[in-house]
PDB file of N, CA, C and O in Angstrom:
ATOM      1  N   MET A   1     105.528 116.632 106.134  1.00  0.00           N
ATOM      2  CA  MET A   1     104.042 116.588 106.693  1.00  0.00           C
ATOM      3  C   MET A   1     103.694 117.139 107.700  1.00  0.00           C
ATOM      4  O   MET A   1     104.345 117.264 108.737  1.00  0.00           O
ATOM      5  N   GLN A   2     102.428 117.585 107.422  1.00  0.00           N
ATOM      6  CA  GLN A   2     102.468 119.045 108.504  1.00  0.00           C
ATOM      7  C   GLN A   2     102.129 118.480 110.016  1.00  0.00           C
ATOM      8  O   GLN A   2     101.506 117.422 110.097  1.00  0.00           O
ATOM      9  N   LYS A   3     102.478 119.080 111.057  1.00  0.00           N
ATOM     10  CA  LYS A   3     102.331 118.336 112.422  1.00  0.00           C
ATOM     11  C   LYS A   3     101.489 119.272 113.063  1.00  0.00           C
ATOM     12  O   LYS A   3     101.213 120.394 112.639  1.00  0.00           O
ATOM     13  N   CYS A   4     101.098 118.746 114.107  1.00  0.00           N
ATOM     14  CA  CYS A   4     100.045 120.728 115.067  1.00  0.00           C
ATOM     15  C   CYS A   4     100.759 121.479 115.411  1.00  0.00           C
ATOM     16  O   CYS A   4     101.968 121.585 115.619  1.00  0.00           O
ATOM     17  N   GLU A   5      99.789 122.107 115.471  1.00  0.00           N
ATOM     18  CA  GLU A   5     100.586 123.645 115.650  1.00  0.00           C
ATOM     19  C   GLU A   5     100.761 123.565 116.593  1.00  0.00           C
ATOM     20  O   GLU A   5     101.651 124.278 117.057  1.00  0.00           O
ATOM     21  N   ASN A   6      99.966 122.575 117.551  1.00  0.00           N
ATOM     22  CA  ASN A   6     100.052 123.353 119.267  1.00  0.00           C
ATOM     23  C   ASN A   6     101.193 122.296 120.135  1.00  0.00           C
ATOM     24  O   ASN A   6     101.651 122.626 121.229  1.00  0.00           O
ATOM     25  N   CYS A   7     101.590 120.844 119.363  1.00  0.00           N
ATOM     26  CA  CYS A   7     101.874 120.139 120.099  1.00  0.00           C
ATOM     27  C   CYS A   7     103.208 119.682 119.303  1.00  0.00           C
ATOM     28  O   CYS A   7     104.199 119.041 119.653  1.00  0.00           O
ATOM     29  N   LYS A   8     102.818 120.279 118.093  1.00  0.00           N
ATOM     30  CA  LYS A   8     104.147 119.587 116.810  1.00  0.00           C
ATOM     31  C   LYS A   8     104.196 118.448 116.670  1.00  0.00           C
ATOM     32  O   LYS A   8     105.234 117.951 116.234  1.00  0.00           O
ATOM     33  N   SER A   9     102.814 117.455 117.071  1.00  0.00           N
ATOM     34  CA  SER A   9     103.028 115.672 117.103  1.00  0.00           C
ATOM     35  C   SER A   9     102.725 115.490 115.451  1.00  0.00           C
ATOM     36  O   SER A   9     101.612 115.891 115.112  1.00  0.00           O
ATOM     37  N   PRO A  10     103.303 115.115 114.727  1.00  0.00           N
ATOM     38  CA  PRO A  10     103.291 115.081 113.071  1.00  0.00           C
ATOM     39  C   PRO A  10     101.821 113.921 113.788  1.00  0.00           C
ATOM     40  O   PRO A  10     101.394 113.371 114.803  1.00  0.00           O
ATOM     41  N   PHE A  11     101.543 114.196 112.050  1.00  0.00           N
ATOM     42  CA  PHE A  11     100.127 114.185 111.572  1.00  0.00           C
ATOM     43  C   PHE A  11     100.621 112.495 110.817  1.00  0.00           C
ATOM     44  O   PHE A  11     101.833 112.347 110.665  1.00  0.00           O
ATOM     45  N   SER A  12      99.854 111.512 110.454  1.00  0.00           N
ATOM     46  CA  SER A  12      99.754 110.293 109.837  1.00  0.00           C
ATOM     47  C   SER A  12      99.412 110.497 108.514  1.00  0.00           C
ATOM     48  O   SER A  12      98.374 111.097 108.234  1.00  0.00           O
ATOM     49  N   TRP A  13     100.375 109.945 107.423  1.00  0.00           N
ATOM     50  CA  TRP A  13      99.963 110.358 105.662  1.00  0.00           C
ATOM     51  C   TRP A  13      98.666 109.935 105.772  1.00  0.00           C
ATOM     52  O   TRP A  13      97.816 110.671 105.269  1.00  0.00           O
ATOM     53  N   ARG A  14      98.062 108.234 106.675  1.00  0.00           N
ATOM     54  CA  ARG A  14      96.552 107.802 106.355  1.00  0.00           C
ATOM     55  C   ARG A  14      95.598 109.417 106.947  1.00  0.00           C
ATOM     56  O   ARG A  14      94.722 109.993 106.302  1.00  0.00           O
ATOM     57  N   LYS A  15      96.090 109.784 108.217  1.00  0.00           N
ATOM     58  CA  LYS A  15      94.956 110.431 108.669  1.00  0.00           C
ATOM     59  C   LYS A  15      94.781 111.785 107.747  1.00  0.00           C
ATOM     60  O   LYS A  15      93.776 112.486 107.633  1.00  0.00           O
ATOM     61  N   ILE A  16      95.843 111.911 107.235  1.00  0.00           N
ATOM     62  CA  ILE A  16      95.471 113.150 106.275  1.00  0.00           C
ATOM     63  C   ILE A  16      94.804 112.822 105.052  1.00  0.00           C
ATOM     64  O   ILE A  16      94.045 113.601 104.476  1.00  0.00           O
ATOM     65  N   TYR A  17      95.119 111.531 104.607  1.00  0.00           N
ATOM     66  CA  TYR A  17      94.531 111.389 102.682  1.00  0.00           C
ATOM     67  C   TYR A  17      92.924 111.306 103.539  1.00  0.00           C
ATOM     68  O   TYR A  17      92.162 112.228 103.249  1.00  0.00           O
ATOM     69  N   LYS A  18      92.354 110.169 104.647  1.00  0.00           N
ATOM     70  CA  LYS A  18      91.308 110.340 105.317  1.00  0.00           C
ATOM     71  C   LYS A  18      90.620 111.652 104.994  1.00  0.00           C
ATOM     72  O   LYS A  18      89.485 111.716 104.521  1.00  0.00           O
ATOM     73  N   SER A  19      91.526 112.885 105.336  1.00  0.00           N
ATOM     74  CA  SER A  19      90.762 114.018 105.269  1.00  0.00           C
ATOM     75  C   SER A  19      90.224 114.450 104.648  1.00  0.00           C
ATOM     76  O   SER A  19      89.057 114.842 104.652  1.00  0.00           O
ATOM     77  N   LEU A  20      91.493 114.467 103.544  1.00  0.00           N
ATOM     78  CA  LEU A  20      90.810 114.314 102.260  1.00  0.00           C
ATOM     79  C   LEU A  20      89.377 114.524 101.020  1.00  0.00           C
ATOM     80  O   LEU A  20      88.683 115.328 100.398  1.00  0.00           O
ATOM     81  N   SER A  21      89.788 112.450 101.438  1.00  0.00           N
ATOM     82  CA  SER A  21      88.744 112.196 100.767  1.00  0.00           C
ATOM     83  C   SER A  21      87.902 112.238 101.332  1.00  0.00           C
ATOM     84  O   SER A  21      86.953 111.822 100.667  1.00  0.00           O
ATOM     85  N   TRP A  22      87.502 112.657 102.720  1.00  0.00           N
ATOM     86  CA  TRP A  22      85.746 113.347 103.303  1.00  0.00           C
ATOM     87  C   TRP A  22      85.587 114.213 102.976  1.00  0.00           C
ATOM     88  O   TRP A  22      85.310 114.840 103.999  1.00  0.00           O
ATOM     89  N   PHE A  23      85.504 115.334 101.613  1.00  0.00           N
ATOM     90  CA  PHE A  23      85.240 116.355 101.737  1.00  0.00           C
ATOM     91  C   PHE A  23      85.976 117.224 102.419  1.00  0.00           C
ATOM     92  O   PHE A  23      85.547 118.373 102.525  1.00  0.00           O
ATOM     93  N   TYR A  24      87.573 116.763 103.185  1.00  0.00           N
ATOM     94  CA  TYR A  24      88.499 118.218 103.975  1.00  0.00           C
ATOM     95  C   TYR A  24      87.954 117.888 105.131  1.00  0.00           C
ATOM     96  O   TYR A  24      88.213 118.809 105.907  1.00  0.00           O
ATOM     97  N   LYS A  25      87.393 117.142 105.619  1.00  0.00           N
ATOM     98  CA  LYS A  25      86.983 117.181 107.483  1.00  0.00           C
ATOM     99  C   LYS A  25      88.385 117.609 107.854  1.00  0.00           C
ATOM    100  O   LYS A  25      89.461 117.437 107.281  1.00  0.00           O
ATOM    101  N   PRO A  26      88.068 118.196 108.945  1.00  0.00           N
ATOM    102  CA  PRO A  26      88.966 118.591 109.916  1.00  0.00           C
ATOM    103  C   PRO A  26      90.035 117.384 111.162  1.00  0.00           C
ATOM    104  O   PRO A  26      89.496 116.452 111.757  1.00  0.00           O
ATOM    105  N   ILE A  27      91.579 117.731 111.301  1.00  0.00           N
ATOM    106  CA  ILE A  27      91.872 116.932 111.466  1.00  0.00           C
ATOM    107  C   ILE A  27      92.040 117.343 113.041  1.00  0.00           C
ATOM    108  O   ILE A  27      92.344 118.481 113.397  1.00  0.00           O
ATOM    109  N   GLU A  28      91.842 116.453 113.768  1.00  0.00           N
ATOM    110  CA  GLU A  28      91.809 116.595 115.364  1.00  0.00           C
ATOM    111  C   GLU A  28      93.667 115.246 115.831  1.00  0.00           C
ATOM    112  O   GLU A  28      94.061 114.148 115.436  1.00  0.00           O
ATOM    113  N   CYS A  29      94.186 116.360 116.868  1.00  0.00           N
ATOM    114  CA  CYS A  29      96.012 115.542 117.163  1.00  0.00           C
ATOM    115  C   CYS A  29      95.322 114.130 118.191  1.00  0.00           C
ATOM    116  O   CYS A  29      94.433 114.117 119.042  1.00  0.00           O
ATOM    117  N   ASP A  30      95.762 113.592 117.913  1.00  0.00           N
ATOM    118  CA  ASP A  30      95.995 112.374 118.305  1.00  0.00           C
ATOM    119  C   ASP A  30      96.737 112.945 119.771  1.00  0.00           C
ATOM    120  O   ASP A  30      96.395 112.401 120.821  1.00  0.00           O
ATOM    121  N   ASN A  31      97.469 113.740 119.794  1.00  0.00           N
ATOM    122  CA  ASN A  31      98.176 113.473 120.853  1.00  0.00           C
ATOM    123  C   ASN A  31      97.346 114.560 122.380  1.00  0.00           C
ATOM    124  O   ASN A  31      96.952 114.204 123.491  1.00  0.00           O
ATOM    125  N   CYS A  32      97.382 116.116 121.598  1.00  0.00           N
ATOM    126  CA  CYS A  32      96.494 117.298 122.687  1.00  0.00           C
ATOM    127  C   CYS A  32      95.027 117.632 122.651  1.00  0.00           C
ATOM    128  O   CYS A  32      94.422 118.303 123.488  1.00  0.00           O
ATOM    129  N   GLY A  33      94.395 116.903 121.240  1.00  0.00           N
ATOM    130  CA  GLY A  33      93.368 117.024 120.727  1.00  0.00           C
ATOM    131  C   GLY A  33      92.406 118.352 120.167  1.00  0.00           C
ATOM    132  O   GLY A  33      91.302 118.850 120.391  1.00  0.00           O
ATOM    133  N   THR A  34      93.780 118.600 119.155  1.00  0.00           N
ATOM    134  CA  THR A  34      93.717 120.653 118.957  1.00  0.00           C
ATOM    135  C   THR A  34      92.526 119.818 117.869  1.00  0.00           C
ATOM    136  O   THR A  34      92.448 118.598 117.722  1.00  0.00           O
ATOM    137  N   LYS A  35      91.813 120.691 117.308  1.00  0.00           N
ATOM    138  CA  LYS A  35      91.581 120.071 116.090  1.00  0.00           C
ATOM    139  C   LYS A  35      92.199 121.179 115.201  1.00  0.00           C
ATOM    140  O   LYS A  35      92.294 122.362 115.526  1.00  0.00           O
ATOM    141  N   HIS A  36      92.733 120.454 113.658  1.00  0.00           N
ATOM    142  CA  HIS A  36      93.090 121.667 112.970  1.00  0.00           C
ATOM    143  C   HIS A  36      92.426 121.337 110.992  1.00  0.00           C
ATOM    144  O   HIS A  36      92.483 120.243 110.431  1.00  0.00           O
ATOM    145  N   LYS A  37      92.022 122.285 110.536  1.00  0.00           N
ATOM    146  CA  LYS A  37      91.408 122.887 109.618  1.00  0.00           C
ATOM    147  C   LYS A  37      92.551 122.785 108.165  1.00  0.00           C
ATOM    148  O   LYS A  37      93.775 122.903 108.230  1.00  0.00           O
ATOM    149  N   ILE A  38      91.721 122.531 106.893  1.00  0.00           N
ATOM    150  CA  ILE A  38      92.751 122.141 105.639  1.00  0.00           C
ATOM    151  C   ILE A  38      92.507 124.199 105.208  1.00  0.00           C
ATOM    152  O   ILE A  38      91.506 124.914 105.223  1.00  0.00           O
ATOM    153  N   THR A  39      94.212 124.522 104.827  1.00  0.00           N
ATOM    154  CA  THR A  39      93.791 126.423 104.191  1.00  0.00           C
ATOM    155  C   THR A  39      92.934 126.428 102.859  1.00  0.00           C
ATOM    156  O   THR A  39      92.646 125.290 102.489  1.00  0.00           O
ATOM    157  N   MET A  40      92.350 127.687 101.870  1.00  0.00           N
ATOM    158  CA  MET A  40      91.863 127.450 101.080  1.00  0.00           C
ATOM    159  C   MET A  40      92.991 127.181  99.602  1.00  0.00           C
ATOM    160  O   MET A  40      93.006 126.716  98.462  1.00  0.00           O
ATOM    161  N   PHE A  41      93.728 127.772 100.497  1.00  0.00           N
ATOM    162  CA  PHE A  41      95.059 127.697  99.400  1.00  0.00           C
ATOM    163  C   PHE A  41      94.771 125.709  99.006  1.00  0.00           C
ATOM    164  O   PHE A  41      94.319 125.205  97.978  1.00  0.00           O
ATOM    165  N   SER A  42      95.283 124.989 100.371  1.00  0.00           N
ATOM    166  CA  SER A  42      95.297 123.555 100.189  1.00  0.00           C
ATOM    167  C   SER A  42      94.264 123.401  99.022  1.00  0.00           C
ATOM    168  O   SER A  42      94.437 123.243  97.813  1.00  0.00           O
ATOM    169  N   ARG A  43      93.264 123.487  99.695  1.00  0.00           N
ATOM    170  CA  ARG A  43      92.145 122.612  99.238  1.00  0.00           C
ATOM    171  C   ARG A  43      92.237 123.070  97.464  1.00  0.00           C
ATOM    172  O   ARG A  43      92.103 122.261  96.545  1.00  0.00           O
ATOM    173  N   SER A  44      92.478 124.459  97.314  1.00  0.00           N
ATOM    174  CA  SER A  44      92.838 124.732  95.702  1.00  0.00           C
ATOM    175  C   SER A  44      93.892 123.588  94.641  1.00  0.00           C
ATOM    176  O   SER A  44      93.821 123.129  93.501  1.00  0.00           O
ATOM    177  N   THR A  45      94.906 123.493  95.893  1.00  0.00           N
ATOM    178  CA  THR A  45      96.357 122.233  95.164  1.00  0.00           C
ATOM    179  C   THR A  45      95.650 121.580  94.758  1.00  0.00           C
ATOM    180  O   THR A  45      95.516 121.219  93.589  1.00  0.00           O
ATOM    181  N   VAL A  46      94.770 121.174  96.134  1.00  0.00           N
ATOM    182  CA  VAL A  46      94.797 119.367  95.550  1.00  0.00           C
ATOM    183  C   VAL A  46      94.125 119.147  94.328  1.00  0.00           C
ATOM    184  O   VAL A  46      94.430 118.282  93.507  1.00  0.00           O
ATOM    185  N   ALA A  47      92.792 120.318  94.194  1.00  0.00           N
ATOM    186  CA  ALA A  47      91.891 120.491  93.244  1.00  0.00           C
ATOM    187  C   ALA A  47      92.570 119.590  92.197  1.00  0.00           C
ATOM    188  O   ALA A  47      92.543 118.535  91.563  1.00  0.00           O
ATOM    189  N   ALA A  48      93.545 121.387  92.613  1.00  0.00           N
ATOM    190  CA  ALA A  48      94.624 121.117  90.600  1.00  0.00           C
ATOM    191  C   ALA A  48      95.174 119.750  90.497  1.00  0.00           C
ATOM    192  O   ALA A  48      94.811 118.836  89.757  1.00  0.00           O
ATOM    193  N   ILE A  49      96.198 119.783  91.453  1.00  0.00           N
ATOM    194  CA  ILE A  49      96.412 118.833  91.161  1.00  0.00           C
ATOM    195  C   ILE A  49      96.425 117.122  90.856  1.00  0.00           C
ATOM    196  O   ILE A  49      97.396 116.393  90.648  1.00  0.00           O
ATOM    197  N   SER A  50      95.091 116.816  90.909  1.00  0.00           N
ATOM    198  CA  SER A  50      93.975 116.182  90.926  1.00  0.00           C
ATOM    199  C   SER A  50      93.372 116.165  89.704  1.00  0.00           C
ATOM    200  O   SER A  50      93.280 114.975  89.401  1.00  0.00           O
ATOM    201  N   THR A  51      92.715 117.127  88.472  1.00  0.00           N
ATOM    202  CA  THR A  51      92.657 117.654  87.120  1.00  0.00           C
ATOM    203  C   THR A  51      93.524 117.755  86.005  1.00  0.00           C
ATOM    204  O   THR A  51      93.764 117.168  84.950  1.00  0.00           O
ATOM    205  N   LEU A  52      93.862 118.644  86.598  1.00  0.00           N
ATOM    206  CA  LEU A  52      94.336 119.781  85.497  1.00  0.00           C
ATOM    207  C   LEU A  52      95.359 118.359  84.949  1.00  0.00           C
ATOM    208  O   LEU A  52      94.977 118.074  83.814  1.00  0.00           O
ATOM    209  N   PRO A  53      96.487 117.425  85.388  1.00  0.00           N
ATOM    210  CA  PRO A  53      97.112 117.261  84.486  1.00  0.00           C
ATOM    211  C   PRO A  53      95.843 116.121  83.545  1.00  0.00           C
ATOM    212  O   PRO A  53      95.245 117.051  83.003  1.00  0.00           O
ATOM    213  N   ILE A  54      95.384 115.341  83.229  1.00  0.00           N
ATOM    214  CA  ILE A  54      94.499 114.896  83.137  1.00  0.00           C
ATOM    215  C   ILE A  54      94.258 115.839  81.776  1.00  0.00           C
ATOM    216  O   ILE A  54      94.750 115.549  80.685  1.00  0.00           O
ATOM    217  N   TRP A  55      93.216 117.301  82.073  1.00  0.00           N
ATOM    218  CA  TRP A  55      93.588 117.767  81.124  1.00  0.00           C
ATOM    219  C   TRP A  55      94.450 118.623  80.518  1.00  0.00           C
ATOM    220  O   TRP A  55      94.024 119.149  79.490  1.00  0.00           O
ATOM    221  N   ILE A  56      95.639 118.932  80.905  1.00  0.00           N
ATOM    222  CA  ILE A  56      96.769 119.096  80.160  1.00  0.00           C
ATOM    223  C   ILE A  56      97.250 118.054  79.525  1.00  0.00           C
ATOM    224  O   ILE A  56      97.250 118.162  78.298  1.00  0.00           O
ATOM    225  N   VAL A  57      97.656 117.088  79.965  1.00  0.00           N
ATOM    226  CA  VAL A  57      97.641 115.648  78.596  1.00  0.00           C
ATOM    227  C   VAL A  57      96.915 115.721  77.582  1.00  0.00           C
ATOM    228  O   VAL A  57      97.356 116.052  76.482  1.00  0.00           O
ATOM    229  N   PHE A  58      95.457 115.365  77.856  1.00  0.00           N
ATOM    230  CA  PHE A  58      94.389 115.041  76.903  1.00  0.00           C
ATOM    231  C   PHE A  58      94.452 116.116  75.612  1.00  0.00           C
ATOM    232  O   PHE A  58      94.328 115.930  74.402  1.00  0.00           O
ATOM    233  N   TYR A  59      94.728 117.455  76.498  1.00  0.00           N
ATOM    234  CA  TYR A  59      94.160 119.225  74.849  1.00  0.00           C
ATOM    235  C   TYR A  59      95.685 118.803  74.490  1.00  0.00           C
ATOM    236  O   TYR A  59      95.865 117.955  73.616  1.00  0.00           O
ATOM    237  N   PHE A  60      97.170 119.603  75.401  1.00  0.00           N
ATOM    238  CA  PHE A  60      97.981 120.299  75.286  1.00  0.00           C
ATOM    239  C   PHE A  60      99.076 119.163  74.426  1.00  0.00           C
ATOM    240  O   PHE A  60      99.229 119.134  73.205  1.00  0.00           O
ATOM    241  N   LEU A  61      99.881 118.112  75.622  1.00  0.00           N
ATOM    242  CA  LEU A  61     100.729 117.449  74.891  1.00  0.00           C
ATOM    243  C   LEU A  61     100.188 116.075  74.097  1.00  0.00           C
ATOM    244  O   LEU A  61     100.779 115.375  73.276  1.00  0.00           O
ATOM    245  N   SER A  62      99.165 115.985  74.519  1.00  0.00           N
ATOM    246  CA  SER A  62      98.400 114.393  73.559  1.00  0.00           C
ATOM    247  C   SER A  62      99.844 113.297  72.601  1.00  0.00           C
ATOM    248  O   SER A  62     100.061 113.019  71.422  1.00  0.00           O
ATOM    249  N   PRO A  63     100.342 113.062  73.587  1.00  0.00           N
ATOM    250  CA  PRO A  63     101.921 112.064  73.514  1.00  0.00           C
ATOM    251  C   PRO A  63     101.565 111.162  72.391  1.00  0.00           C
ATOM    252  O   PRO A  63     102.295 110.985  71.415  1.00  0.00           O
ATOM    253  N   PHE A  64     100.276 110.533  72.594  1.00  0.00           N
ATOM    254  CA  PHE A  64      99.236 109.178  71.615  1.00  0.00           C
ATOM    255  C   PHE A  64      98.059 109.986  71.003  1.00  0.00           C
ATOM    256  O   PHE A  64      97.473 110.959  71.478  1.00  0.00           O
ATOM    257  N   ASN A  65      97.861 109.329  69.815  1.00  0.00           N
ATOM    258  CA  ASN A  65      97.097 109.638  68.097  1.00  0.00           C
ATOM    259  C   ASN A  65      95.835 108.981  69.216  1.00  0.00           C
ATOM    260  O   ASN A  65      94.936 109.801  69.403  1.00  0.00           O
ATOM    261  N   ASN A  66      95.683 107.870  69.839  1.00  0.00           N
ATOM    262  CA  ASN A  66      94.216 107.863  70.636  1.00  0.00           C
ATOM    263  C   ASN A  66      94.205 108.123  72.146  1.00  0.00           C
ATOM    264  O   ASN A  66      95.028 107.955  73.046  1.00  0.00           O
ATOM    265  N   GLY A  67      92.487 108.776  72.049  1.00  0.00           N
ATOM    266  CA  GLY A  67      92.235 109.541  73.233  1.00  0.00           C
ATOM    267  C   GLY A  67      92.338 108.721  74.545  1.00  0.00           C
ATOM    268  O   GLY A  67      92.706 109.206  75.614  1.00  0.00           O
ATOM    269  N   TYR A  68      92.026 107.608  74.382  1.00  0.00           N
ATOM    270  CA  TYR A  68      91.529 107.505  75.710  1.00  0.00           C
ATOM    271  C   TYR A  68      93.129 106.753  76.577  1.00  0.00           C
ATOM    272  O   TYR A  68      93.196 106.197  77.673  1.00  0.00           O
ATOM    273  N   VAL A  69      94.217 107.027  75.582  1.00  0.00           N
ATOM    274  CA  VAL A  69      95.391 106.596  75.959  1.00  0.00           C
ATOM    275  C   VAL A  69      96.136 107.700  76.727  1.00  0.00           C
ATOM    276  O   VAL A  69      96.772 107.379  77.731  1.00  0.00           O
ATOM    277  N   ASN A  70      96.093 109.176  76.258  1.00  0.00           N
ATOM    278  CA  ASN A  70      95.810 110.459  76.590  1.00  0.00           C
ATOM    279  C   ASN A  70      95.637 110.433  77.288  1.00  0.00           C
ATOM    280  O   ASN A  70      96.531 110.738  78.078  1.00  0.00           O
ATOM    281  N   ILE A  71      94.093 109.983  77.913  1.00  0.00           N
ATOM    282  CA  ILE A  71      93.234 110.162  79.665  1.00  0.00           C
ATOM    283  C   ILE A  71      94.516 108.797  80.608  1.00  0.00           C
ATOM    284  O   ILE A  71      95.420 108.876  81.440  1.00  0.00           O
ATOM    285  N   GLY A  72      93.965 107.905  79.967  1.00  0.00           N
ATOM    286  CA  GLY A  72      95.233 107.217  81.158  1.00  0.00           C
ATOM    287  C   GLY A  72      96.221 107.876  81.087  1.00  0.00           C
ATOM    288  O   GLY A  72      95.808 108.766  81.831  1.00  0.00           O
ATOM    289  N   ILE A  73      97.164 108.194  80.829  1.00  0.00           N
ATOM    290  CA  ILE A  73      98.806 109.078  81.297  1.00  0.00           C
ATOM    291  C   ILE A  73      97.865 110.323  82.020  1.00  0.00           C
ATOM    292  O   ILE A  73      98.128 110.539  83.204  1.00  0.00           O
ATOM    293  N   GLY A  74      97.185 110.849  81.622  1.00  0.00           N
ATOM    294  CA  GLY A  74      97.175 111.707  83.061  1.00  0.00           C
ATOM    295  C   GLY A  74      96.328 111.823  84.530  1.00  0.00           C
ATOM    296  O   GLY A  74      96.176 112.746  85.329  1.00  0.00           O
ATOM    297  N   ALA A  75      95.569 109.566  84.450  1.00  0.00           N
ATOM    298  CA  ALA A  75      94.941 109.952  84.761  1.00  0.00           C
ATOM    299  C   ALA A  75      95.915 109.275  86.118  1.00  0.00           C
ATOM    300  O   ALA A  75      95.777 109.187  87.338  1.00  0.00           O
ATOM    301  N   ILE A  76      96.944 108.880  85.100  1.00  0.00           N
ATOM    302  CA  ILE A  76      98.100 108.269  86.418  1.00  0.00           C
ATOM    303  C   ILE A  76      99.385 109.205  86.914  1.00  0.00           C
ATOM    304  O   ILE A  76     100.186 108.887  87.793  1.00  0.00           O
ATOM    305  N   ILE A  77      99.389 110.662  85.994  1.00  0.00           N
ATOM    306  CA  ILE A  77      99.981 111.160  87.040  1.00  0.00           C
ATOM    307  C   ILE A  77      99.111 111.868  87.913  1.00  0.00           C
ATOM    308  O   ILE A  77      99.528 112.109  89.046  1.00  0.00           O
ATOM    309  N   SER A  78      97.377 112.440  87.407  1.00  0.00           N
ATOM    310  CA  SER A  78      96.818 112.380  88.429  1.00  0.00           C
ATOM    311  C   SER A  78      96.531 112.201  89.857  1.00  0.00           C
ATOM    312  O   SER A  78      96.142 112.837  90.836  1.00  0.00           O
ATOM    313  N   ILE A  79      97.139 110.330  89.293  1.00  0.00           N
ATOM    314  CA  ILE A  79      97.124 109.735  90.443  1.00  0.00           C
ATOM    315  C   ILE A  79      97.737 110.024  91.654  1.00  0.00           C
ATOM    316  O   ILE A  79      97.293 110.500  92.699  1.00  0.00           O
ATOM    317  N   VAL A  80      99.031 109.582  91.263  1.00  0.00           N
ATOM    318  CA  VAL A  80     100.332 110.338  91.777  1.00  0.00           C
ATOM    319  C   VAL A  80     100.356 111.546  92.472  1.00  0.00           C
ATOM    320  O   VAL A  80     101.214 111.650  93.348  1.00  0.00           O
ATOM    321  N   GLY A  81      99.177 113.010  92.163  1.00  0.00           N
ATOM    322  CA  GLY A  81      99.568 113.529  92.452  1.00  0.00           C
ATOM    323  C   GLY A  81      98.376 113.808  93.587  1.00  0.00           C
ATOM    324  O   GLY A  81      98.527 114.509  94.587  1.00  0.00           O
ATOM    325  N   VAL A  82      96.949 112.979  93.141  1.00  0.00           N
ATOM    326  CA  VAL A  82      96.611 112.749  94.154  1.00  0.00           C
ATOM    327  C   VAL A  82      97.810 112.247  96.186  1.00  0.00           C
ATOM    328  O   VAL A  82      98.060 113.000  97.127  1.00  0.00           O
ATOM    329  N   LEU A  83      98.071 111.158  96.038  1.00  0.00           N
ATOM    330  CA  LEU A  83      98.717 110.340  96.613  1.00  0.00           C
ATOM    331  C   LEU A  83      99.982 111.488  96.758  1.00  0.00           C
ATOM    332  O   LEU A  83      99.988 111.917  95.604  1.00  0.00           O
ATOM    333  N   LEU A  84     100.367 111.759  97.015  1.00  0.00           N
ATOM    334  CA  LEU A  84     101.387 112.950  97.338  1.00  0.00           C
ATOM    335  C   LEU A  84     101.036 114.120  97.804  1.00  0.00           C
ATOM    336  O   LEU A  84     101.844 114.782  98.453  1.00  0.00           O
ATOM    337  N   ALA A  85      99.496 114.666  97.494  1.00  0.00           N
ATOM    338  CA  ALA A  85      99.038 115.735  97.965  1.00  0.00           C
ATOM    339  C   ALA A  85      99.115 115.781 100.110  1.00  0.00           C
ATOM    340  O   ALA A  85      99.207 116.847 100.719  1.00  0.00           O
ATOM    341  N   PRO A  86      99.046 114.412 100.808  1.00  0.00           N
ATOM    342  CA  PRO A  86      98.535 114.625 102.017  1.00  0.00           C
ATOM    343  C   PRO A  86     101.002 115.397 102.621  1.00  0.00           C
ATOM    344  O   PRO A  86     101.546 115.600 103.707  1.00  0.00           O
ATOM    345  N   TYR A  87     101.328 115.462 101.664  1.00  0.00           N
ATOM    346  CA  TYR A  87     102.875 115.911 102.124  1.00  0.00           C
ATOM    347  C   TYR A  87     102.580 118.055 101.803  1.00  0.00           C
ATOM    348  O   TYR A  87     103.101 119.124 102.123  1.00  0.00           O
ATOM    349  N   ILE A  88     101.397 117.514 100.980  1.00  0.00           N
ATOM    350  CA  ILE A  88     101.515 119.236  99.841  1.00  0.00           C
ATOM    351  C   ILE A  88     100.823 120.052 101.399  1.00  0.00           C
ATOM    352  O   ILE A  88     101.494 120.715 102.190  1.00  0.00           O
ATOM    353  N   VAL A  89      99.600 119.811 101.489  1.00  0.00           N
ATOM    354  CA  VAL A  89      98.226 120.216 102.030  1.00  0.00           C
ATOM    355  C   VAL A  89      99.411 121.478 103.214  1.00  0.00           C
ATOM    356  O   VAL A  89     100.622 121.692 103.269  1.00  0.00           O
ATOM    357  N   GLN A  90      98.559 121.847 103.736  1.00  0.00           N
ATOM    358  CA  GLN A  90      98.673 122.580 105.210  1.00  0.00           C
ATOM    359  C   GLN A  90      97.061 122.797 106.037  1.00  0.00           C
ATOM    360  O   GLN A  90      95.847 122.913 105.865  1.00  0.00           O
ATOM    361  N   TYR A  91      97.930 122.755 106.822  1.00  0.00           N
ATOM    362  CA  TYR A  91      96.211 122.944 108.143  1.00  0.00           C
ATOM    363  C   TYR A  91      96.652 123.688 108.835  1.00  0.00           C
ATOM    364  O   TYR A  91      97.865 123.674 109.044  1.00  0.00           O
ATOM    365  N   LYS A  92      95.905 124.512 109.377  1.00  0.00           N
ATOM    366  CA  LYS A  92      95.539 125.853 110.757  1.00  0.00           C
ATOM    367  C   LYS A  92      94.650 125.519 111.620  1.00  0.00           C
ATOM    368  O   LYS A  92      93.474 125.204 111.435  1.00  0.00           O
ATOM    369  N   GLU A  93      95.569 125.637 113.091  1.00  0.00           N
ATOM    370  CA  GLU A  93      94.119 125.105 113.929  1.00  0.00           C
ATOM    371  C   GLU A  93      92.796 125.895 113.606  1.00  0.00           C
ATOM    372  O   GLU A  93      92.965 126.948 112.992  1.00  0.00           O
ATOM    373  N   LYS A  94      91.164 125.455 114.010  1.00  0.00           N
ATOM    374  CA  LYS A  94      90.601 125.333 114.079  1.00  0.00           C
ATOM    375  C   LYS A  94      89.460 127.192 113.336  1.00  0.00           C
ATOM    376  O   LYS A  94      88.750 127.519 112.386  1.00  0.00           O
ATOM    377  N   GLY A  95      90.217 127.970 115.011  1.00  0.00           N
ATOM    378  CA  GLY A  95      89.901 128.482 115.389  1.00  0.00           C
ATOM    379  C   GLY A  95      90.531 130.597 114.689  1.00  0.00           C
ATOM    380  O   GLY A  95      90.138 131.760 114.783  1.00  0.00           O
ATOM    381  N   GLU A  96      91.597 129.840 114.103  1.00  0.00           N
ATOM    382  CA  GLU A  96      92.629 130.821 113.296  1.00  0.00           C
ATOM    383  C   GLU A  96      91.879 131.287 111.827  1.00  0.00           C
ATOM    384  O   GLU A  96      90.887 130.623 111.526  1.00  0.00           O
ATOM    385  N   GLU A  97      92.151 132.018 111.206  1.00  0.00           N
ATOM    386  CA  GLU A  97      91.530 132.855 110.443  1.00  0.00           C
ATOM    387  C   GLU A  97      92.512 131.974 108.731  1.00  0.00           C
ATOM    388  O   GLU A  97      93.687 131.931 108.364  1.00  0.00           O
ATOM    389  N   LEU A  98      91.118 131.409 108.142  1.00  0.00           N
ATOM    390  CA  LEU A  98      92.286 130.727 106.935  1.00  0.00           C
ATOM    391  C   LEU A  98      92.613 131.532 106.013  1.00  0.00           C
ATOM    392  O   LEU A  98      93.401 131.179 105.136  1.00  0.00           O
TER     393      LEU A  98
END
């Protein structure tokens, strides 16, 4: 889990997830007040893990003949990916080069 670069205080899963769901809103450390912004690579990663599974299952793997079932399986995989995203994303202090 990501920690504050200034005081090493860990961010909560909820705080990171809330930041992701509000269009990558910067996170402010509860301990020291330092603002952190998501990196561009992490933005791309979140977009990929939330959309690619649906397309891969639907167009390439297609384990079932029913398109709705394929989309459902892809959606379940995407939801798992989105729930794991707070463990994957990286934040940098707002003043640093992203």
